[in-house]
PDB file of N, CA, C and O in Angstrom:
ATOM      1  N   MET A   1      64.630 156.062 132.055  1.00  0.00           N
ATOM      2  CA  MET A   1      65.695 155.390 132.792  1.00  0.00           C
ATOM      3  C   MET A   1      66.926 156.300 132.786  1.00  0.00           C
ATOM      4  O   MET A   1      67.351 156.789 131.739  1.00  0.00           O
ATOM      5  N   GLU A   2      67.475 156.509 133.950  1.00  0.00           N
ATOM      6  CA  GLU A   2      68.695 157.307 134.081  1.00  0.00           C
ATOM      7  C   GLU A   2      69.858 156.362 134.337  1.00  0.00           C
ATOM      8  O   GLU A   2      69.769 155.461 135.171  1.00  0.00           O
ATOM      9  N   GLU A   3      70.950 156.577 133.610  1.00  0.00           N
ATOM     10  CA  GLU A   3      72.100 155.680 133.713  1.00  0.00           C
ATOM     11  C   GLU A   3      73.366 156.463 134.063  1.00  0.00           C
ATOM     12  O   GLU A   3      73.516 157.636 133.721  1.00  0.00           O
ATOM     13  N   VAL A   4      74.269 155.769 134.759  1.00  0.00           N
ATOM     14  CA  VAL A   4      75.553 156.347 135.158  1.00  0.00           C
ATOM     15  C   VAL A   4      76.647 155.335 134.838  1.00  0.00           C
ATOM     16  O   VAL A   4      76.469 154.136 135.050  1.00  0.00           O
ATOM     17  N   GLU A   5      77.777 155.816 134.327  1.00  0.00           N
ATOM     18  CA  GLU A   5      78.915 154.930 134.092  1.00  0.00           C
ATOM     19  C   GLU A   5      79.744 154.835 135.368  1.00  0.00           C
ATOM     20  O   GLU A   5      80.155 155.849 135.932  1.00  0.00           O
ATOM     21  N   GLN A   6      79.985 153.601 135.816  1.00  0.00           N
ATOM     22  CA  GLN A   6      80.769 153.352 137.034  1.00  0.00           C
ATOM     23  C   GLN A   6      82.071 152.659 136.637  1.00  0.00           C
ATOM     24  O   GLN A   6      82.043 151.589 136.030  1.00  0.00           O
ATOM     25  N   SER A   7      83.194 153.253 136.970  1.00  0.00           N
ATOM     26  CA  SER A   7      84.504 152.657 136.688  1.00  0.00           C
ATOM     27  C   SER A   7      85.019 151.955 137.935  1.00  0.00           C
ATOM     28  O   SER A   7      84.813 152.427 139.053  1.00  0.00           O
ATOM     29  N   PHE A   8      85.692 150.823 137.737  1.00  0.00           N
ATOM     30  CA  PHE A   8      86.253 150.066 138.851  1.00  0.00           C
ATOM     31  C   PHE A   8      87.281 149.080 138.318  1.00  0.00           C
ATOM     32  O   PHE A   8      87.472 148.967 137.107  1.00  0.00           O
ATOM     33  N   GLN A   9      87.940 148.371 139.217  1.00  0.00           N
ATOM     34  CA  GLN A   9      88.966 147.397 138.860  1.00  0.00           C
ATOM     35  C   GLN A   9      88.373 145.994 138.931  1.00  0.00           C
ATOM     36  O   GLN A   9      87.747 145.632 139.927  1.00  0.00           O
ATOM     37  N   CYS A  10      88.569 145.204 137.878  1.00  0.00           N
ATOM     38  CA  CYS A  10      88.084 143.826 137.871  1.00  0.00           C
ATOM     39  C   CYS A  10      88.767 143.049 139.000  1.00  0.00           C
ATOM     40  O   CYS A  10      89.989 143.107 139.134  1.00  0.00           O
ATOM     41  N   PRO A  11      87.991 142.321 139.812  1.00  0.00           N
ATOM     42  CA  PRO A  11      88.590 141.561 140.915  1.00  0.00           C
ATOM     43  C   PRO A  11      89.389 140.333 140.455  1.00  0.00           C
ATOM     44  O   PRO A  11      90.065 139.703 141.269  1.00  0.00           O
ATOM     45  N   TYR A  12      89.321 139.991 139.180  1.00  0.00           N
ATOM     46  CA  TYR A  12      90.087 138.857 138.648  1.00  0.00           C
ATOM     47  C   TYR A  12      91.374 139.318 137.960  1.00  0.00           C
ATOM     48  O   TYR A  12      92.475 138.965 138.384  1.00  0.00           O
ATOM     49  N   CYS A  13      91.224 140.107 136.898  1.00  0.00           N
ATOM     50  CA  CYS A  13      92.388 140.477 136.082  1.00  0.00           C
ATOM     51  C   CYS A  13      92.990 141.826 136.488  1.00  0.00           C
ATOM     52  O   CYS A  13      94.056 142.198 135.998  1.00  0.00           O
ATOM     53  N   LEU A  14      92.321 142.552 137.371  1.00  0.00           N
ATOM     54  CA  LEU A  14      92.768 143.841 137.902  1.00  0.00           C
ATOM     55  C   LEU A  14      92.826 144.964 136.864  1.00  0.00           C
ATOM     56  O   LEU A  14      93.422 146.013 137.108  1.00  0.00           O
ATOM     57  N   GLU A  15      92.203 144.733 135.704  1.00  0.00           N
ATOM     58  CA  GLU A  15      92.127 145.782 134.683  1.00  0.00           C
ATOM     59  C   GLU A  15      91.044 146.793 135.049  1.00  0.00           C
ATOM     60  O   GLU A  15      90.054 146.448 135.694  1.00  0.00           O
ATOM     61  N   ALA A  16      91.239 148.024 134.637  1.00  0.00           N
ATOM     62  CA  ALA A  16      90.219 149.056 134.833  1.00  0.00           C
ATOM     63  C   ALA A  16      89.103 148.837 133.815  1.00  0.00           C
ATOM     64  O   ALA A  16      89.356 148.784 132.612  1.00  0.00           O
ATOM     65  N   ILE A  17      87.874 148.711 134.299  1.00  0.00           N
ATOM     66  CA  ILE A  17      86.718 148.518 133.432  1.00  0.00           C
ATOM     67  C   ILE A  17      85.604 149.448 133.906  1.00  0.00           C
ATOM     68  O   ILE A  17      85.718 150.083 134.954  1.00  0.00           O
ATOM     69  N   SER A  18      84.538 149.521 133.130  1.00  0.00           N
ATOM     70  CA  SER A  18      83.389 150.321 133.542  1.00  0.00           C
ATOM     71  C   SER A  18      82.113 149.620 133.106  1.00  0.00           C
ATOM     72  O   SER A  18      82.105 148.829 132.163  1.00  0.00           O
ATOM     73  N   MET A  19      81.038 149.930 133.813  1.00  0.00           N
ATOM     74  CA  MET A  19      79.716 149.393 133.504  1.00  0.00           C
ATOM     75  C   MET A  19      78.712 150.527 133.587  1.00  0.00           C
ATOM     76  O   MET A  19      78.899 151.484 134.339  1.00  0.00           O
ATOM     77  N   ILE A  20      77.653 150.413 132.815  1.00  0.00           N
ATOM     78  CA  ILE A  20      76.559 151.372 132.862  1.00  0.00           C
ATOM     79  C   ILE A  20      75.532 150.851 133.864  1.00  0.00           C
ATOM     80  O   ILE A  20      75.033 149.735 133.722  1.00  0.00           O
ATOM     81  N   LEU A  21      75.215 151.665 134.885  1.00  0.00           N
ATOM     82  CA  LEU A  21      74.290 151.264 135.935  1.00  0.00           C
ATOM     83  C   LEU A  21      73.027 152.116 135.878  1.00  0.00           C
ATOM     84  O   LEU A  21      73.092 153.320 135.628  1.00  0.00           O
ATOM     85  N   ASP A  22      71.888 151.489 136.110  1.00  0.00           N
ATOM     86  CA  ASP A  22      70.596 152.170 136.153  1.00  0.00           C
ATOM     87  C   ASP A  22      70.417 152.806 137.530  1.00  0.00           C
ATOM     88  O   ASP A  22      70.414 152.105 138.541  1.00  0.00           O
ATOM     89  N   VAL A  23      70.268 154.127 137.572  1.00  0.00           N
ATOM     90  CA  VAL A  23      70.082 154.814 138.852  1.00  0.00           C
ATOM     91  C   VAL A  23      68.671 155.381 138.999  1.00  0.00           C
ATOM     92  O   VAL A  23      68.415 156.199 139.883  1.00  0.00           O
ATOM     93  N   SER A  24      67.763 154.948 138.139  1.00  0.00           N
ATOM     94  CA  SER A  24      66.394 155.459 138.207  1.00  0.00           C
ATOM     95  C   SER A  24      65.571 154.764 139.288  1.00  0.00           C
ATOM     96  O   SER A  24      64.516 155.270 139.671  1.00  0.00           O
ATOM     97  N   LEU A  25      66.029 153.615 139.789  1.00  0.00           N
ATOM     98  CA  LEU A  25      65.325 152.884 140.839  1.00  0.00           C
ATOM     99  C   LEU A  25      66.096 152.991 142.143  1.00  0.00           C
ATOM    100  O   LEU A  25      67.273 152.634 142.198  1.00  0.00           O
ATOM    101  N   SER A  26      65.448 153.477 143.189  1.00  0.00           N
ATOM    102  CA  SER A  26      66.095 153.568 144.501  1.00  0.00           C
ATOM    103  C   SER A  26      66.196 152.194 145.139  1.00  0.00           C
ATOM    104  O   SER A  26      65.391 151.306 144.859  1.00  0.00           O
ATOM    105  N   GLY A  27      67.193 152.028 145.997  1.00  0.00           N
ATOM    106  CA  GLY A  27      67.381 150.768 146.706  1.00  0.00           C
ATOM    107  C   GLY A  27      68.644 150.067 146.254  1.00  0.00           C
ATOM    108  O   GLY A  27      69.466 150.625 145.526  1.00  0.00           O
ATOM    109  N   THR A  28      68.779 148.829 146.704  1.00  0.00           N
ATOM    110  CA  THR A  28      69.961 148.027 146.394  1.00  0.00           C
ATOM    111  C   THR A  28      69.669 147.094 145.230  1.00  0.00           C
ATOM    112  O   THR A  28      68.631 146.434 145.188  1.00  0.00           O
ATOM    113  N   GLN A  29      70.601 147.052 144.290  1.00  0.00           N
ATOM    114  CA  GLN A  29      70.496 146.150 143.150  1.00  0.00           C
ATOM    115  C   GLN A  29      71.738 145.268 143.125  1.00  0.00           C
ATOM    116  O   GLN A  29      72.835 145.711 143.463  1.00  0.00           O
ATOM    117  N   SER A  30      71.551 144.027 142.724  1.00  0.00           N
ATOM    118  CA  SER A  30      72.657 143.080 142.659  1.00  0.00           C
ATOM    119  C   SER A  30      72.476 142.200 141.433  1.00  0.00           C
ATOM    120  O   SER A  30      71.379 141.712 141.161  1.00  0.00           O
ATOM    121  N   TYR A  31      73.555 142.005 140.702  1.00  0.00           N
ATOM    122  CA  TYR A  31      73.499 141.142 139.528  1.00  0.00           C
ATOM    123  C   TYR A  31      74.901 140.670 139.175  1.00  0.00           C
ATOM    124  O   TYR A  31      75.888 141.115 139.760  1.00  0.00           O
ATOM    125  N   ILE A  32      74.972 139.766 138.212  1.00  0.00           N
ATOM    126  CA  ILE A  32      76.247 139.217 137.757  1.00  0.00           C
ATOM    127  C   ILE A  32      76.478 139.674 136.325  1.00  0.00           C
ATOM    128  O   ILE A  32      75.600 139.562 135.469  1.00  0.00           O
ATOM    129  N   GLU A  33      77.677 140.191 136.082  1.00  0.00           N
ATOM    130  CA  GLU A  33      78.053 140.607 134.734  1.00  0.00           C
ATOM    131  C   GLU A  33      79.496 140.179 134.481  1.00  0.00           C
ATOM    132  O   GLU A  33      80.329 140.232 135.385  1.00  0.00           O
ATOM    133  N   ASP A  34      79.788 139.759 133.263  1.00  0.00           N
ATOM    134  CA  ASP A  34      81.137 139.315 132.916  1.00  0.00           C
ATOM    135  C   ASP A  34      82.063 140.504 132.686  1.00  0.00           C
ATOM    136  O   ASP A  34      81.653 141.534 132.151  1.00  0.00           O
ATOM    137  N   CYS A  35      83.318 140.345 133.100  1.00  0.00           N
ATOM    138  CA  CYS A  35      84.347 141.347 132.827  1.00  0.00           C
ATOM    139  C   CYS A  35      84.535 141.444 131.315  1.00  0.00           C
ATOM    140  O   CYS A  35      84.606 140.426 130.626  1.00  0.00           O
ATOM    141  N   GLU A  36      84.614 142.661 130.807  1.00  0.00           N
ATOM    142  CA  GLU A  36      84.790 142.853 129.369  1.00  0.00           C
ATOM    143  C   GLU A  36      86.202 142.516 128.897  1.00  0.00           C
ATOM    144  O   GLU A  36      86.436 142.408 127.693  1.00  0.00           O
ATOM    145  N   VAL A  37      87.149 142.349 129.826  1.00  0.00           N
ATOM    146  CA  VAL A  37      88.532 142.025 129.469  1.00  0.00           C
ATOM    147  C   VAL A  37      88.794 140.524 129.584  1.00  0.00           C
ATOM    148  O   VAL A  37      89.220 139.890 128.618  1.00  0.00           O
ATOM    149  N   CYS A  38      88.537 139.949 130.778  1.00  0.00           N
ATOM    150  CA  CYS A  38      88.889 138.544 131.021  1.00  0.00           C
ATOM    151  C   CYS A  38      87.686 137.592 130.990  1.00  0.00           C
ATOM    152  O   CYS A  38      87.860 136.375 131.042  1.00  0.00           O
ATOM    153  N   CYS A  39      86.486 138.134 130.908  1.00  0.00           N
ATOM    154  CA  CYS A  39      85.235 137.364 130.797  1.00  0.00           C
ATOM    155  C   CYS A  39      84.838 136.584 132.048  1.00  0.00           C
ATOM    156  O   CYS A  39      83.916 135.772 131.981  1.00  0.00           O
ATOM    157  N   HIS A  40      85.495 136.797 133.179  1.00  0.00           N
ATOM    158  CA  HIS A  40      85.079 136.153 134.426  1.00  0.00           C
ATOM    159  C   HIS A  40      83.818 136.839 134.960  1.00  0.00           C
ATOM    160  O   HIS A  40      83.625 138.035 134.743  1.00  0.00           O
ATOM    161  N   PRO A  41      82.958 136.086 135.657  1.00  0.00           N
ATOM    162  CA  PRO A  41      81.734 136.683 136.207  1.00  0.00           C
ATOM    163  C   PRO A  41      82.031 137.514 137.458  1.00  0.00           C
ATOM    164  O   PRO A  41      82.786 137.093 138.335  1.00  0.00           O
ATOM    165  N   ILE A  42      81.431 138.685 137.521  1.00  0.00           N
ATOM    166  CA  ILE A  42      81.614 139.596 138.649  1.00  0.00           C
ATOM    167  C   ILE A  42      80.255 139.840 139.295  1.00  0.00           C
ATOM    168  O   ILE A  42      79.284 140.165 138.610  1.00  0.00           O
ATOM    169  N   GLN A  43      80.190 139.682 140.613  1.00  0.00           N
ATOM    170  CA  GLN A  43      78.977 140.021 141.368  1.00  0.00           C
ATOM    171  C   GLN A  43      79.013 141.524 141.643  1.00  0.00           C
ATOM    172  O   GLN A  43      79.878 142.007 142.375  1.00  0.00           O
ATOM    173  N   VAL A  44      78.083 142.248 141.061  1.00  0.00           N
ATOM    174  CA  VAL A  44      78.005 143.699 141.210  1.00  0.00           C
ATOM    175  C   VAL A  44      76.831 144.029 142.126  1.00  0.00           C
ATOM    176  O   VAL A  44      75.713 143.572 141.889  1.00  0.00           O
ATOM    177  N   THR A  45      77.076 144.813 143.162  1.00  0.00           N
ATOM    178  CA  THR A  45      76.024 145.252 144.079  1.00  0.00           C
ATOM    179  C   THR A  45      76.181 146.750 144.295  1.00  0.00           C
ATOM    180  O   THR A  45      77.271 147.238 144.594  1.00  0.00           O
ATOM    181  N   TYR A  46      75.071 147.474 144.137  1.00  0.00           N
ATOM    182  CA  TYR A  46      75.126 148.914 144.372  1.00  0.00           C
ATOM    183  C   TYR A  46      73.805 149.420 144.928  1.00  0.00           C
ATOM    184  O   TYR A  46      72.749 148.822 144.719  1.00  0.00           O
ATOM    185  N   THR A  47      73.891 150.535 145.640  1.00  0.00           N
ATOM    186  CA  THR A  47      72.715 151.146 146.252  1.00  0.00           C
ATOM    187  C   THR A  47      72.519 152.539 145.673  1.00  0.00           C
ATOM    188  O   THR A  47      73.469 153.306 145.511  1.00  0.00           O
ATOM    189  N   VAL A  48      71.258 152.847 145.364  1.00  0.00           N
ATOM    190  CA  VAL A  48      70.905 154.141 144.786  1.00  0.00           C
ATOM    191  C   VAL A  48      69.945 154.868 145.723  1.00  0.00           C
ATOM    192  O   VAL A  48      68.976 154.291 146.214  1.00  0.00           O
ATOM    193  N   GLU A  49      70.234 156.142 145.960  1.00  0.00           N
ATOM    194  CA  GLU A  49      69.339 157.025 146.707  1.00  0.00           C
ATOM    195  C   GLU A  49      69.249 158.343 145.950  1.00  0.00           C
ATOM    196  O   GLU A  49      70.267 158.978 145.675  1.00  0.00           O
ATOM    197  N   GLU A  50      68.033 158.752 145.616  1.00  0.00           N
ATOM    198  CA  GLU A  50      67.788 160.015 144.905  1.00  0.00           C
ATOM    199  C   GLU A  50      68.635 160.124 143.637  1.00  0.00           C
ATOM    200  O   GLU A  50      69.280 161.144 143.392  1.00  0.00           O
ATOM    201  N   ASN A  51      68.620 159.064 142.842  1.00  0.00           N
ATOM    202  CA  ASN A  51      69.322 158.994 141.552  1.00  0.00           C
ATOM    203  C   ASN A  51      70.839 159.113 141.644  1.00  0.00           C
ATOM    204  O   ASN A  51      71.496 159.479 140.670  1.00  0.00           O
ATOM    205  N   GLU A  52      71.398 158.802 142.819  1.00  0.00           N
ATOM    206  CA  GLU A  52      72.851 158.797 142.986  1.00  0.00           C
ATOM    207  C   GLU A  52      73.291 157.484 143.615  1.00  0.00           C
ATOM    208  O   GLU A  52      72.613 156.953 144.494  1.00  0.00           O
ATOM    209  N   ILE A  53      74.422 156.961 143.168  1.00  0.00           N
ATOM    210  CA  ILE A  53      74.975 155.737 143.743  1.00  0.00           C
ATOM    211  C   ILE A  53      75.614 156.093 145.080  1.00  0.00           C
ATOM    212  O   ILE A  53      76.534 156.909 145.140  1.00  0.00           O
ATOM    213  N   THR A  54      75.119 155.471 146.155  1.00  0.00           N
ATOM    214  CA  THR A  54      75.649 155.755 147.493  1.00  0.00           C
ATOM    215  C   THR A  54      76.618 154.676 147.963  1.00  0.00           C
ATOM    216  O   THR A  54      77.422 154.914 148.865  1.00  0.00           O
ATOM    217  N   SER A  55      76.547 153.489 147.359  1.00  0.00           N
ATOM    218  CA  SER A  55      77.541 152.445 147.646  1.00  0.00           C
ATOM    219  C   SER A  55      77.677 151.556 146.423  1.00  0.00           C
ATOM    220  O   SER A  55      76.722 151.350 145.673  1.00  0.00           O
ATOM    221  N   PHE A  56      78.891 151.029 146.234  1.00  0.00           N
ATOM    222  CA  PHE A  56      79.178 150.155 145.093  1.00  0.00           C
ATOM    223  C   PHE A  56      80.178 149.110 145.540  1.00  0.00           C
ATOM    224  O   PHE A  56      81.144 149.418 146.238  1.00  0.00           O
ATOM    225  N   ASP A  57      79.941 147.863 145.132  1.00  0.00           N
ATOM    226  CA  ASP A  57      80.860 146.781 145.476  1.00  0.00           C
ATOM    227  C   ASP A  57      80.882 145.775 144.334  1.00  0.00           C
ATOM    228  O   ASP A  57      79.855 145.514 143.707  1.00  0.00           O
ATOM    229  N   CYS A  58      82.051 145.216 144.069  1.00  0.00           N
ATOM    230  CA  CYS A  58      82.161 144.133 143.090  1.00  0.00           C
ATOM    231  C   CYS A  58      83.021 143.033 143.700  1.00  0.00           C
ATOM    232  O   CYS A  58      84.039 143.306 144.336  1.00  0.00           O
ATOM    233  N   GLN A  59      82.602 141.798 143.499  1.00  0.00           N
ATOM    234  CA  GLN A  59      83.268 140.650 144.109  1.00  0.00           C
ATOM    235  C   GLN A  59      83.489 139.546 143.082  1.00  0.00           C
ATOM    236  O   GLN A  59      82.756 139.424 142.100  1.00  0.00           O
ATOM    237  N   ARG A  60      84.508 138.758 143.336  1.00  0.00           N
ATOM    238  CA  ARG A  60      84.743 137.538 142.562  1.00  0.00           C
ATOM    239  C   ARG A  60      83.659 136.521 142.879  1.00  0.00           C
ATOM    240  O   ARG A  60      83.100 136.523 143.976  1.00  0.00           O
ATOM    241  N   ILE A  61      83.368 135.668 141.938  1.00  0.00           N
ATOM    242  CA  ILE A  61      82.473 134.538 142.171  1.00  0.00           C
ATOM    243  C   ILE A  61      83.327 133.288 142.039  1.00  0.00           C
ATOM    244  O   ILE A  61      83.631 132.847 140.931  1.00  0.00           O
ATOM    245  N   ASP A  62      83.709 132.726 143.166  1.00  0.00           N
ATOM    246  CA  ASP A  62      84.592 131.547 143.150  1.00  0.00           C
ATOM    247  C   ASP A  62      83.822 130.287 143.451  1.00  0.00           C
ATOM    248  O   ASP A  62      84.402 129.201 143.480  1.00  0.00           O
TER     249      ASP A  62
END
């Protein structure tokens, strides 16, 4: 399994956070993970092509 650290801003508390993402599987992956600062759930969606992240998005779950 190949992993990459992705940094971004939490859509709730606006703090800079990071998550470790698996880039060994090509295609789009989507899951929910809690912010490490404010603990709100974040919908994380990213696309991998040839072991590189080609798109990344995080959204609030309201």
